[in-house]
Every structure is written in C-alpha cells, then in structure tokens.
N, CA, C and O of each residue as an XYZ file, in Angstrom:
796
protein
N      13.915    -13.851    -51.104
C      12.890    -13.937    -52.497
C      11.674    -13.044    -52.462
O      10.938    -12.851    -51.494
N      11.580    -12.527    -53.681
C      10.606    -11.659    -53.118
C       8.639    -11.985    -53.797
O       8.124    -11.774    -54.895
N       8.063    -12.580    -52.447
C       6.767    -13.003    -53.198
C       6.014    -12.972    -54.151
O       5.224    -13.859    -54.474
N       6.277    -11.497    -54.915
C       5.637    -11.219    -56.056
C       6.205    -12.158    -56.995
O       5.480    -12.510    -57.926
N       7.380    -12.627    -56.914
C       7.568    -13.722    -57.680
C       7.297    -15.259    -58.463
O       7.523    -15.884    -59.499
N       6.474    -15.358    -56.798
C       5.922    -16.563    -56.520
C       4.783    -16.889    -57.550
O       4.413    -15.813    -58.019
N       4.120    -17.863    -58.058
C       2.772    -18.000    -59.101
C       1.767    -18.137    -57.891
O       0.798    -18.841    -58.178
N       1.766    -17.587    -56.491
C       0.957    -18.109    -56.013
C       0.550    -16.992    -54.558
O       0.948    -15.916    -55.004
N       0.263    -16.835    -53.818
C       0.076    -15.593    -52.516
C       0.810    -16.560    -51.462
O       0.149    -17.580    -51.270
N       2.058    -16.497    -50.700
C       2.032    -17.128    -49.290
C       0.782    -16.803    -48.530
O       0.007    -15.924    -48.906
N       0.576    -17.632    -47.297
C      -0.306    -18.272    -46.509
C      -0.154    -16.893    -45.512
O       0.916    -16.757    -44.919
N      -1.150    -15.944    -45.341
C      -0.853    -14.940    -44.742
C      -0.691    -15.259    -43.130
O      -0.014    -14.541    -42.394
N      -1.407    -16.439    -42.676
C      -1.668    -16.721    -41.554
C      -0.357    -17.535    -41.195
O       0.044    -18.470    -41.888
N       0.481    -16.937    -39.659
C       1.799    -18.094    -39.667
C       1.790    -18.961    -38.448
O       1.512    -18.482    -37.348
N       2.093    -20.247    -38.614
C       2.040    -20.974    -37.215
C       3.152    -20.507    -36.567
O       4.139    -20.012    -37.110
N       2.877    -20.760    -34.774
C       3.807    -20.437    -33.820
C       5.275    -21.183    -34.752
O       5.518    -21.849    -35.758
N       6.094    -20.378    -33.359
C       7.235    -21.180    -33.922
C       7.967    -22.511    -33.818
O       8.912    -22.912    -34.497
N       7.242    -23.182    -32.693
C       7.735    -24.412    -32.505
C       6.889    -25.736    -34.030
O       7.025    -26.959    -34.076
N       6.303    -25.063    -34.765
C       5.442    -25.841    -35.067
C       6.363    -25.464    -36.956
O       6.100    -25.936    -38.062
N       7.357    -24.515    -36.545
C       8.783    -24.410    -38.169
C       9.679    -25.010    -37.968
O      10.318    -25.346    -36.971
N       9.731    -25.163    -39.045
C      11.517    -25.872    -39.520
C      12.708    -25.378    -38.858
O      13.300    -24.420    -39.356
N      13.043    -25.809    -38.010
C      14.763    -25.728    -37.124
C      15.309    -24.140    -38.483
O      15.090    -23.997    -39.686
N      15.957    -23.379    -37.579
C      16.033    -22.238    -38.690
C      17.780    -22.717    -39.563
O      18.181    -22.025    -40.498
N      18.361    -23.585    -39.204
C      19.480    -24.447    -39.792
C      18.865    -25.347    -40.885
O      19.676    -25.569    -41.784
N      17.920    -25.803    -41.023
C      17.282    -26.684    -41.599
C      16.721    -26.004    -42.802
O      16.878    -26.450    -43.938
N      16.081    -24.942    -42.534
C      15.880    -23.982    -43.631
C      16.350    -23.426    -44.047
O      16.014    -22.962    -45.136
N      17.822    -23.014    -43.208
C      18.763    -22.293    -43.654
C      19.636    -23.647    -45.375
O      20.402    -23.347    -46.291
N      18.943    -25.045    -44.995
C      19.945    -25.373    -46.217
C      19.369    -25.306    -47.279
O      19.999    -25.221    -48.333
N      17.661    -25.335    -47.212
C      16.839    -24.878    -48.147
C      17.086    -23.971    -48.907
O      17.326    -24.049    -50.112
N      17.043    -23.053    -48.242
C      17.546    -21.447    -48.703
C      18.885    -21.615    -49.333
O      18.935    -21.432    -50.550
N      19.693    -21.849    -48.868
C      21.652    -21.624    -49.593
C      21.211    -22.715    -50.733
O      21.698    -22.293    -51.782
N      20.484    -23.964    -50.995
C      20.184    -24.876    -52.106
C      19.898    -23.888    -53.447
O      20.522    -23.689    -54.489
N      18.629    -23.372    -52.883
C      18.157    -22.161    -53.970
C      18.671    -21.406    -54.261
O      18.501    -21.245    -55.469
N      19.582    -20.414    -53.675
C      20.455    -18.957    -53.438
C      21.591    -20.249    -54.568
O      21.945    -19.832    -55.671
N      21.790    -20.910    -54.367
C      23.152    -21.384    -55.414
C      22.479    -21.631    -56.420
O      22.638    -20.639    -57.132
N      21.950    -22.195    -56.834
C      21.083    -22.488    -57.741
C      20.652    -21.055    -58.459
O      20.492    -21.022    -59.679
N      20.479    -19.918    -57.670
C      19.848    -18.761    -58.941
C      20.996    -18.264    -59.446
O      20.964    -17.629    -60.500
N      22.414    -18.525    -58.629
C      23.844    -18.079    -58.918
C      24.164    -18.821    -60.506
O      24.646    -18.308    -61.517
N      23.692    -20.200    -60.255
C      24.502    -20.608    -61.398
C      23.742    -20.623    -62.250
O      24.277    -20.651    -63.358
N      22.044    -20.615    -62.251
C      21.284    -20.294    -63.821
C      21.582    -19.057    -64.131
O      21.899    -18.802    -65.292
N      21.541    -18.108    -63.211
C      21.872    -16.600    -63.664
C      23.605    -16.515    -64.963
O      23.623    -16.031    -66.095
N      24.197    -16.842    -64.581
C      25.831    -17.068    -64.766
C      25.410    -17.940    -65.999
O      26.144    -17.595    -66.924
N      24.857    -18.568    -66.265
C      24.781    -19.592    -67.164
C      24.068    -19.188    -68.529
O      24.485    -19.684    -69.576
N      22.834    -18.155    -68.538
C      22.621    -17.016    -68.599
C      23.090    -15.933    -69.791
O      22.755    -15.436    -70.867
N      24.514    -15.967    -68.369
C      25.184    -14.730    -69.436
C      26.155    -15.254    -70.151
O      26.637    -14.551    -71.039
N      26.635    -16.511    -69.952
C      27.868    -16.885    -70.320
C      27.075    -17.353    -72.105
O      27.669    -17.189    -73.170
N      25.626    -17.943    -71.955
C      25.115    -18.599    -73.409
C      24.628    -16.982    -73.792
O      24.363    -17.128    -74.985
N      24.466    -16.119    -73.609
C      23.881    -15.315    -74.317
C      24.977    -14.258    -75.152
O      24.876    -13.584    -76.177
N      26.451    -14.572    -73.798
C      27.580    -13.719    -74.752
C      28.503    -14.392    -75.966
O      29.335    -13.821    -76.671
N      28.164    -15.535    -75.979
C      28.484    -16.146    -76.731
C      28.983    -15.393    -78.221
O      28.019    -14.913    -78.817
N      30.556    -15.170    -79.056
C      30.465    -14.248    -79.989
C      29.992    -14.868    -80.959
O      29.557    -15.960    -80.596
N      29.813    -14.583    -82.585
C      30.057    -15.085    -83.446
C      30.984    -15.562    -83.861
O      31.940    -14.842    -83.574
N      31.368    -16.657    -84.563
C      30.306    -17.142    -85.180
C      29.364    -18.185    -84.248
O      28.161    -18.370    -84.429
N      29.947    -18.632    -83.518
C      29.454    -19.438    -82.412
C      27.568    -19.209    -82.207
O      26.653    -20.032    -82.176
N      27.593    -17.746    -82.102
C      26.346    -17.008    -81.713
C      25.187    -17.586    -82.628
O      24.000    -17.431    -82.338
N      25.590    -18.213    -83.671
C      24.379    -18.551    -85.007
C      24.712    -19.643    -84.898
O      23.836    -20.043    -85.665
N      25.264    -20.621    -84.596
C      25.619    -22.182    -84.250
C      24.338    -22.604    -83.896
O      23.715    -22.326    -82.872
N      23.950    -23.412    -84.985
C      23.024    -25.049    -84.205
C      22.854    -25.248    -82.852
O      21.821    -25.248    -82.183
N      24.565    -25.501    -82.385
C      24.937    -26.280    -81.635
C      24.679    -25.149    -79.888
O      24.732    -25.527    -78.718
N      24.424    -23.816    -80.440
C      24.285    -22.986    -79.883
C      23.027    -22.994    -79.068
O      22.776    -22.880    -77.868
N      22.304    -23.177    -80.203
C      20.241    -22.757    -80.084
C      20.348    -23.800    -79.024
O      19.974    -23.479    -77.896
N      20.809    -25.011    -79.226
C      20.552    -26.345    -78.333
C      21.060    -25.561    -76.957
O      20.235    -25.747    -76.063
N      22.240    -24.693    -76.506
C      22.153    -24.504    -75.281
C      21.257    -23.809    -74.947
O      20.945    -24.131    -73.800
N      20.620    -22.976    -75.328
C      19.967    -21.593    -75.349
C      18.678    -22.201    -74.767
O      17.904    -21.731    -73.933
N      18.645    -23.699    -75.613
C      17.385    -23.987    -75.330
C      17.051    -25.104    -73.811
O      16.164    -25.291    -72.978
N      18.505    -25.650    -74.193
C      18.717    -26.275    -72.457
C      18.936    -25.251    -71.339
O      18.833    -25.606    -70.165
N      19.227    -24.020    -71.666
C      19.433    -23.097    -70.333
C      17.631    -22.580    -69.890
O      17.119    -22.607    -68.770
N      17.045    -22.173    -71.111
C      16.187    -22.157    -70.360
C      15.095    -22.547    -70.417
O      14.078    -21.863    -70.309
N      15.207    -24.307    -70.688
C      14.429    -25.355    -70.145
C      15.097    -25.275    -68.223
O      14.529    -25.270    -67.131
N      15.990    -25.245    -68.502
C      17.014    -24.954    -67.082
C      16.154    -23.840    -66.012
O      15.825    -24.011    -64.838
N      15.958    -22.752    -66.843
C      15.337    -21.787    -65.935
C      14.536    -22.112    -65.813
O      14.187    -21.583    -64.757
N      13.398    -23.008    -66.287
C      12.054    -23.203    -65.925
C      12.234    -24.159    -64.551
O      11.733    -23.921    -63.451
N      12.944    -25.117    -64.852
C      13.353    -26.013    -63.705
C      13.053    -25.098    -62.567
O      12.024    -25.086    -61.891
N      14.357    -24.147    -62.428
C      14.738    -23.798    -61.329
C      13.587    -22.595    -60.529
O      13.782    -22.309    -59.348
N      12.185    -21.836    -61.457
C      11.197    -21.269    -61.158
C      10.494    -22.704    -60.385
O      10.190    -22.765    -59.193
N      10.351    -23.683    -61.282
C       9.411    -24.666    -60.189
C       9.681    -25.139    -58.887
O       8.964    -25.668    -58.038
N      11.512    -24.670    -58.937
C      12.168    -25.507    -57.965
C      11.856    -24.071    -57.141
O      12.066    -24.478    -55.998
N      11.578    -22.994    -57.021
C      11.771    -21.643    -56.086
C      10.157    -21.766    -55.541
O       9.954    -21.650    -54.333
N       9.021    -22.003    -56.472
C       8.063    -22.043    -55.912
C       7.760    -23.210    -54.738
O       7.317    -22.850    -53.647
N       8.047    -24.748    -55.049
C       8.449    -25.618    -53.970
C       8.829    -25.173    -53.072
O       8.285    -25.448    -52.002
N      10.121    -24.140    -53.132
C      10.735    -24.087    -51.846
C       9.993    -23.280    -50.940
O       9.797    -23.669    -49.789
N       9.616    -22.327    -51.305
C       8.673    -21.039    -51.102
C       7.833    -22.025    -49.669
O       8.087    -21.681    -48.515
N       7.127    -22.896    -49.866
C       6.467    -23.779    -48.809
C       7.235    -24.246    -47.396
O       6.563    -24.588    -46.423
N       8.656    -24.235    -47.363
C       9.509    -24.317    -46.851
C       8.998    -23.414    -44.913
O       9.398    -23.780    -43.808
N       8.054    -22.256    -45.245
C       7.782    -21.342    -44.730
C       6.388    -21.558    -43.989
O       6.094    -21.109    -42.881
N       5.457    -22.464    -44.959
C       4.079    -22.944    -44.714
C       3.718    -23.496    -43.363
O       2.896    -24.403    -43.497
N       3.964    -23.325    -42.407
C       4.317    -23.759    -40.623
C       3.952    -25.178    -40.882
O       4.930    -25.880    -41.141
N       2.617    -25.884    -40.881
C       2.443    -27.426    -40.615
C       3.693    -28.081    -41.449
O       4.625    -28.806    -41.101
N       3.245    -27.420    -42.889
C       3.944    -28.383    -43.985
C       5.425    -27.881    -43.953
O       6.195    -28.317    -44.809
N       5.799    -27.134    -43.168
C       7.701    -27.367    -42.821
C       8.064    -28.325    -42.685
O       8.860    -28.956    -43.381
N       7.267    -28.759    -41.266
C       7.996    -30.268    -41.519
C       7.870    -31.246    -42.448
O       7.459    -32.291    -41.944
N       8.086    -31.308    -43.727
C       7.990    -32.297    -44.386
C       9.553    -31.771    -45.225
O      10.066    -32.504    -46.070
N      10.046    -30.689    -44.913
C      11.202    -30.455    -45.051
C      12.727    -30.805    -44.055
O      13.874    -30.368    -43.961
N      12.060    -31.626    -43.580
C      13.698    -31.992    -42.339
C      14.446    -32.594    -43.094
O      14.004    -33.290    -44.008
N      15.933    -32.416    -42.817
C      16.840    -33.266    -43.825
C      16.897    -34.867    -44.065
O      17.600    -35.442    -44.897
N      16.304    -35.253    -43.460
C      16.374    -36.755    -43.136
C      15.212    -37.137    -43.623
O      15.029    -38.354    -43.638
N      14.154    -36.286    -44.129
C      13.022    -36.475    -45.679
C      13.357    -36.703    -46.810
O      14.442    -36.502    -47.354
N      12.178    -37.248    -47.305
C      12.136    -37.448    -48.923
C      12.722    -36.084    -49.643
O      13.722    -36.026    -50.359
N      12.037    -35.238    -49.353
C      11.978    -34.220    -49.718
C      13.334    -33.612    -49.681
O      13.888    -33.432    -50.765
N      13.980    -33.251    -48.528
C      15.586    -32.850    -48.863
C      16.198    -34.147    -49.758
O      17.087    -33.887    -50.570
N      15.806    -35.312    -49.640
C      16.888    -36.515    -50.071
C      16.691    -35.953    -52.089
O      17.648    -36.219    -52.816
N      15.574    -35.311    -52.653
C      14.646    -35.163    -54.156
C      15.600    -33.767    -54.180
O      16.628    -33.533    -54.816
N      14.998    -33.113    -53.426
C      16.033    -31.623    -53.471
C      17.597    -31.547    -53.572
O      18.061    -30.812    -54.443
N      17.969    -31.853    -53.213
C      19.636    -31.929    -52.650
C      20.095    -32.649    -54.192
O      20.820    -32.029    -54.970
N      19.551    -34.075    -54.513
C      19.640    -34.439    -55.762
C      19.458    -33.258    -57.002
O      20.336    -32.693    -57.654
N      18.393    -33.158    -57.044
C      17.835    -32.404    -58.304
C      18.596    -30.948    -58.869
O      18.803    -30.417    -59.961
N      18.878    -30.650    -57.388
C      19.554    -28.778    -57.381
C      21.550    -29.530    -57.586
O      22.599    -28.987    -57.932
N      21.352    -30.332    -57.344
C      23.086    -31.030    -57.941
C      23.252    -30.912    -59.312
O      23.913    -30.023    -59.850
N      22.399    -32.187    -60.130
C      21.448    -32.497    -61.196
C      21.972    -30.776    -61.966
O      23.000    -30.549    -62.604
N      21.037    -29.963    -61.666
C      21.031    -28.676    -62.212
C      22.496    -28.407    -62.591
O      23.121    -28.450    -63.651
N      22.841    -28.079    -61.162
C      24.378    -27.393    -61.306
C      25.489    -28.362    -62.158
O      26.645    -27.999    -62.375
N      24.942    -29.615    -62.583
C      25.997    -30.218    -63.153
C      25.594    -29.892    -64.758
O      26.494    -30.019    -65.587
N      24.349    -29.502    -65.176
C      23.877    -29.376    -65.973
C      24.776    -28.133    -66.223
O      25.898    -28.161    -66.728
N      24.018    -26.908    -65.733
C      25.004    -25.822    -66.068
C      26.526    -25.833    -66.342
O      27.263    -25.178    -67.078
N      26.699    -26.823    -65.468
C      28.549    -26.977    -65.874
C      28.750    -27.114    -66.975
O      29.329    -26.238    -67.617
N      28.247    -28.481    -67.633
C      28.442    -28.915    -68.798
C      27.872    -28.407    -70.259
O      28.335    -28.718    -71.356
N      26.626    -27.454    -69.962
C      26.661    -26.562    -70.932
C      27.756    -25.208    -71.504
O      28.218    -24.906    -72.605
N      27.841    -24.734    -70.370
C      28.990    -23.540    -70.450
C      29.927    -24.066    -70.835
O      30.568    -23.379    -71.631
N      30.593    -25.677    -70.480
C      31.626    -26.626    -71.020
C      31.404    -26.068    -72.821
O      32.269    -25.501    -73.489
N      30.161    -26.395    -73.228
C      30.033    -26.788    -74.425
C      30.087    -25.257    -74.788
O      30.949    -25.082    -75.649
N      29.573    -24.307    -74.491
C      29.684    -23.016    -74.889
C      31.166    -22.696    -75.138
O      31.523    -22.035    -76.112
N      32.220    -23.308    -74.002
C      33.491    -22.996    -74.016
C      34.370    -23.979    -75.490
O      35.570    -23.828    -75.720
N      33.645    -24.740    -76.150
C      34.046    -25.213    -77.288
C      33.851    -24.881    -78.378
O      34.497    -25.076    -79.407
N      32.661    -24.201    -78.128
C      31.876    -23.698    -79.544
C      33.071    -22.297    -79.790
O      33.687    -22.035    -80.823
N      33.114    -21.560    -78.441
C      34.281    -20.318    -79.012
C      35.691    -20.492    -79.388
O      36.427    -19.698    -79.975
N      36.017    -22.072    -78.796
C      37.194    -22.472    -79.765
C      37.305    -23.327    -80.734
O      38.344    -23.714    -81.270
N      35.863    -23.722    -81.036
C      35.537    -24.076    -82.839
C      35.843    -25.489    -82.373
O      36.579    -26.002    -83.216
N      35.538    -26.468    -81.214
C      35.801    -28.084    -80.987
C      34.686    -28.312    -81.243
O      33.712    -27.561    -81.291
N      34.835    -29.865    -81.501
C      33.417    -30.419    -81.498
C      32.788    -30.470    -79.942
O      33.263    -30.344    -78.813
N      31.182    -30.776    -80.624
C      30.214    -30.674    -79.564
C      29.487    -31.730    -79.004
O      28.829    -31.721    -77.965
N      29.726    -32.901    -80.024
C      28.676    -34.819    -80.074
C      28.957    -34.805    -78.867
O      29.943    -34.154    -78.522
N      28.292    -35.412    -78.024
C      28.506    -36.347    -76.984
C      27.992    -35.826    -75.587
O      27.836    -36.514    -74.578
N      27.753    -34.436    -75.731
C      27.602    -33.393    -74.489
C      26.740    -34.431    -73.258
O      26.866    -34.854    -72.109
N      26.177    -34.453    -73.974
C      25.074    -35.242    -72.550
C      24.446    -36.707    -73.211
O      23.402    -36.812    -73.856
N      25.211    -37.575    -72.923
C      25.713    -39.389    -73.640
C      23.503    -39.922    -73.145
O      23.057    -39.672    -72.025
N      22.854    -40.417    -73.964
C      21.469    -40.940    -73.842
C      21.593    -41.905    -72.615
O      20.839    -41.913    -71.642
N      22.395    -42.507    -72.774
C      22.197    -43.389    -71.175
C      22.366    -43.016    -70.211
O      21.780    -43.493    -69.239
N      23.479    -41.738    -70.090
C      23.377    -41.061    -68.765
C      22.076    -39.864    -68.009
O      21.721    -39.588    -66.863
N      21.699    -39.431    -69.369
C      20.244    -38.911    -69.430
C      19.186    -39.745    -68.883
O      18.467    -39.392    -67.948
N      19.117    -40.715    -69.407
C      18.082    -41.904    -68.942
C      18.140    -42.220    -68.274
O      17.060    -42.523    -67.768
N      19.658    -42.599    -67.298
C      20.223    -43.008    -66.169
C      19.580    -41.837    -64.838
O      19.164    -42.182    -63.732
N      19.640    -40.923    -65.190
C      19.385    -39.934    -64.487
C      18.025    -39.555    -64.079
O      17.634    -39.342    -62.931
N      17.401    -39.505    -65.104
C      16.260    -39.218    -65.191
C      15.233    -40.237    -64.274
O      14.207    -39.899    -63.684
N      15.923    -41.753    -64.363
C      15.445    -42.965    -63.279
C      15.969    -42.553    -61.563
O      15.646    -42.805    -60.403
N      16.909    -41.817    -62.283
C      17.052    -42.201    -60.407
C      16.050    -40.913    -59.422
O      15.782    -40.940    -58.221
N      15.577    -39.600    -60.734
C      14.969    -38.861    -59.870
C      13.763    -39.250    -59.915
O      12.975    -38.657    -59.177
N      13.279    -40.285    -60.730
C      11.775    -40.596    -60.940
C      12.118    -41.712    -59.379
O      11.166    -41.549    -58.615
N      12.929    -42.499    -58.904
C      13.010    -43.131    -58.172
C      12.771    -42.070    -56.781
O      11.790    -42.042    -56.037
N      13.452    -41.610    -56.747
C      13.331    -40.655    -55.244
C      12.069    -39.718    -55.478
O      11.413    -39.460    -54.469
N      11.815    -39.392    -56.209
C      10.293    -38.667    -56.572
C       9.011    -39.841    -55.938
O       8.056    -39.490    -55.245
N       9.223    -40.882    -56.265
C       8.020    -42.063    -55.689
C       7.988    -41.536    -54.365
O       7.093    -40.831    -53.898
N       9.583    -42.135    -53.480
C      10.152    -42.064    -51.869
C       8.947    -40.633    -51.528
O       8.081    -40.798    -50.669
N       9.031    -39.452    -52.212
C       8.813    -38.125    -52.159
C       7.020    -38.345    -51.879
O       6.440    -38.086    -50.824
N       6.335    -38.939    -53.257
C       5.096    -38.797    -53.538
C       4.245    -39.720    -52.295
O       3.049    -39.467    -52.151
N       4.928    -40.852    -51.357
C       4.678    -41.482    -50.598
C       4.727    -40.475    -48.962
O       3.934    -40.584    -48.027
N       5.516    -39.856    -49.030
C       5.530    -39.417    -48.151
C       4.532    -37.965    -48.326
O       3.680    -37.926    -47.438
N       4.481    -36.966    -49.136
C       3.415    -36.156    -49.476
C       2.105    -37.289    -48.773
O       1.759    -37.031    -47.621
N       1.539    -38.297    -49.367
C       0.378    -38.975    -49.186
C       0.402    -39.081    -47.631
O      -0.542    -38.880    -46.868
N       1.544    -39.401    -47.354
C       1.000    -39.946    -45.631
C       0.956    -38.532    -44.738
O       0.266    -38.426    -43.724
N       1.583    -37.735    -45.135
C       1.486    -36.115    -44.583
C       0.225    -35.292    -45.172
O       0.431    -34.108    -45.440
N      -1.265    -35.908    -45.429
C      -1.987    -35.129    -45.581
C      -2.782    -34.569    -44.468
O      -3.377    -35.292    -43.669
N      -2.788    -33.301    -44.421
C      -3.203    -32.711    -42.894
C      -4.975    -32.588    -42.996
O      -5.741    -32.494    -43.956
N      -5.204    -32.646    -41.337
C      -6.370    -32.996    -41.524
C      -7.257    -31.831    -41.752
O      -8.275    -31.998    -42.424
N      -6.846    -30.159    -41.042
C      -7.721    -28.978    -41.139
C      -7.756    -28.505    -42.807
O      -6.865    -28.857    -43.579
N      -8.912    -27.662    -43.232
C      -9.378    -27.565    -44.408
C      -7.732    -26.354    -45.000
O      -7.174    -26.504    -46.087
N      -7.369    -25.422    -44.083
C      -6.533    -24.348    -44.501
C      -5.425    -25.012    -44.501
O      -4.694    -24.712    -45.446
N      -4.924    -25.997    -43.625
C      -3.826    -26.836    -43.996
C      -4.171    -27.808    -45.280
O      -3.209    -27.994    -46.026
N      -5.392    -28.448    -45.643
C      -5.574    -29.020    -47.220
C      -5.178    -28.347    -48.070
O      -4.510    -28.763    -49.017
N      -5.661    -26.695    -47.811
C      -5.675    -26.008    -48.987
C      -3.961    -25.831    -49.415
O      -3.931    -25.966    -50.638
N      -3.112    -25.683    -49.104
C      -1.823    -25.237    -48.542
C      -0.931    -26.901    -49.119
O      -0.115    -27.239    -49.978
N      -1.442    -27.305    -48.408
C      -0.560    -29.183    -49.081
C      -1.303    -29.608    -50.494
O      -0.783    -30.588    -51.027
N      -2.294    -29.104    -51.107
C      -2.642    -29.484    -52.505
C      -2.125    -28.916    -52.542
O      -1.072    -29.510    -52.309
N      -1.757    -27.331    -52.777
C      -0.786    -26.436    -53.779
C       0.376    -27.128    -53.584
O       1.056    -27.415    -54.569
N       0.762    -27.483    -52.362
C       2.455    -27.991    -52.185
C       2.856    -29.167    -52.919
O       3.965    -29.417    -53.391
N       1.428    -30.095    -52.958
C       2.067    -31.263    -54.548
C       1.420    -30.992    -56.233
O       1.591    -31.695    -57.229
N       0.813    -29.993    -56.115
C       0.601    -29.486    -57.337
C       2.211    -28.420    -57.844
O       2.429    -28.117    -59.017
N       2.947    -28.101    -56.916
C       4.258    -28.140    -57.000
C       5.354    -28.656    -57.380
O       6.329    -28.317    -58.049
N       4.971    -29.610    -56.777
C       5.643    -30.348    -57.057
C       5.450    -31.127    -58.317
O       6.413    -31.247    -59.075
N       4.618    -31.517    -58.533
C       3.954    -31.893    -59.965
C       5.522    -31.401    -61.001
O       6.634    -31.799    -61.348
N       4.333    -30.002    -61.135
C       5.748    -29.243    -61.627
C       7.154    -29.583    -61.989
O       7.907    -29.936    -62.897
N       7.065    -29.304    -60.888
C       8.987    -29.750    -60.605
C       9.026    -30.933    -61.327
O       9.742    -30.912    -62.328
N       8.427    -31.974    -61.066
C       8.290    -33.353    -61.971
C       8.712    -33.163    -63.266
O       9.837    -33.452    -63.673
N       7.173    -32.329    -64.399
C       7.457    -31.932    -65.511
C       8.318    -31.468    -65.915
O       8.906    -31.867    -66.920
N       8.613    -30.540    -65.269
C       9.878    -29.736    -65.807
C      10.943    -30.129    -65.775
O      11.692    -29.724    -66.663
N      11.553    -31.198    -64.630
C      12.563    -32.139    -64.509
C      12.367    -32.965    -65.876
O      13.332    -33.522    -66.400
N      11.088    -33.019    -66.424
C      11.375    -34.610    -67.527
C      11.220    -33.170    -68.692
O      11.865    -33.625    -69.636
N      11.027    -32.582    -68.882
C      10.984    -31.722    -70.007
C      12.884    -31.502    -70.020
O      13.429    -31.509    -71.124
N      13.461    -31.382    -69.177
C      14.441    -30.886    -69.196
C      15.448    -31.949    -69.996
O      16.356    -31.598    -70.751
N      15.096    -33.307    -69.672
C      15.993    -34.664    -69.851
C      15.508    -34.747    -71.172
O      16.313    -35.048    -72.053
N      13.920    -34.456    -71.564
C      13.321    -34.668    -73.199
C      14.636    -33.888    -74.096
O      15.307    -34.360    -75.014
N      14.705    -32.605    -73.490
C      16.138    -31.630    -74.366
C      17.175    -32.122    -74.641
O      17.687    -32.184    -75.759
N      17.743    -32.675    -73.252
C      19.263    -32.842    -73.771
C      19.163    -34.274    -73.978
O      20.231    -34.752    -73.596
N      18.363    -35.222    -74.415
C      18.864    -36.056    -74.967
C      18.572    -35.586    -76.677
O      18.419    -36.359    -77.622
N      18.557    -34.182    -76.699
C      18.543    -34.424    -78.583
C      19.800    -33.467    -78.442
O      19.858    -32.355    -77.918
N      20.949    -34.341    -79.157
C      22.188    -33.351    -79.043
C      22.312    -32.593    -80.417
O      21.628    -32.796    -81.420
N      23.625    -31.407    -80.207
C      23.814    -30.824    -80.670
C      24.392    -31.236    -82.329
O      25.009    -32.298    -82.412
N      24.182    -30.355    -83.712
C      25.139    -30.846    -84.607
C      26.207    -30.752    -84.631
O      26.288    -29.627    -84.138
N      27.232    -31.048    -84.825
C      28.854    -30.738    -85.322
C      28.726    -29.332    -85.685
O      27.789    -28.891    -86.350
N      29.646    -28.676    -85.251
C      29.597    -27.351    -85.836
C      31.393    -26.690    -85.887
O      31.626    -25.571    -86.345
C-alpha cells in the first residue's frame, strides 16, 4: 500500500522490533485489507459493466450508491489499518484484542455486502425482481452488532492512551481514523436501508 494514498503521513520514526506487532499478526490485518481491496474493486467492475436496460434502472442506481458507500468505508478501513506499523500503537492490533474483533467482523460484513450487491446486478441482467435484497431488520441487527463491538474498542483505545507527546499525537490520529470508520459504517447501513424499486 502506497503511503501517498493515505490521508496523513506515516510516522517517520520507527520503534524497535520488540515494540512492533509480530509478523504473523501484522500479516492477518494486511490480508484482511488486501482481500477487501479485491472485493471492492471486483464489485466496481461488476456494477460498471452492467448492460442496458439494467444500466439505466433505478435499482442499479442504488447498487452504484451502495458500491460507492462501500468504497468510502474501505478507504477508512485502510487508513485505520495503516497504524499497524505505528510502533507502540501496534500492540492494539493483537489478535485477541477488540480492534481485531471489530475489523474482522467489519471486513467479513463488507464482503457479504459486496456479494449481495453482485447478486442484485445479476438479477438485473436477467430482469428478475430485486426487492428485499437487504431486509430492514437485518440491516438494523448488523449495525447494532458492529456498534456493540465498537464500544468495546472505544474502551480499549481509552485504556491505551500513551504517555509521550509523540505517541499521543499518533494515538489521536488512530482514534480519529476509527471514528471515520464508524461514520462510514453507519452511512453504508443507512444507504442499505433504502431498497430499490422493482425493475
């Protein structure tokens, strides 16, 4: 992942290896984000490649909006993931911690949404009805589950408040990036709650 794609520069000073996340745990987070990269890009191609008359339907307009909201969320996840190499903050990314639980659940959910939107586009190609793709109750339940995990993560972040000025600056950036992930997650859920008209 190129540093130029991040909304903030990575810290130039690196901590000794003993303060970094073990390679296998760092790889877990890298794999999560890379898998999501592929899923989001594939969905973009599927939506953009829909032929007429599906391409002009209101249902595909919804699919485009959902794919766009998913890309926005993906961008915030990448920014949060960038902190895996932020020296002392990397300890927050241990596999048994709340950040791993939250990101694992969120990335799995994003992959499911991508698959569901792809199914919607396939239905449009075959001129099948597309109502009920994302049941309202399921969307609300999903948001509640992620909010529950986010509360545990907020407590974990508060407990991890560092002592030095330099570490505090990085910690505040991580917390801000986490809030952006939450905002984008909620925004996508709100978008999913709006079902397309039958086509």
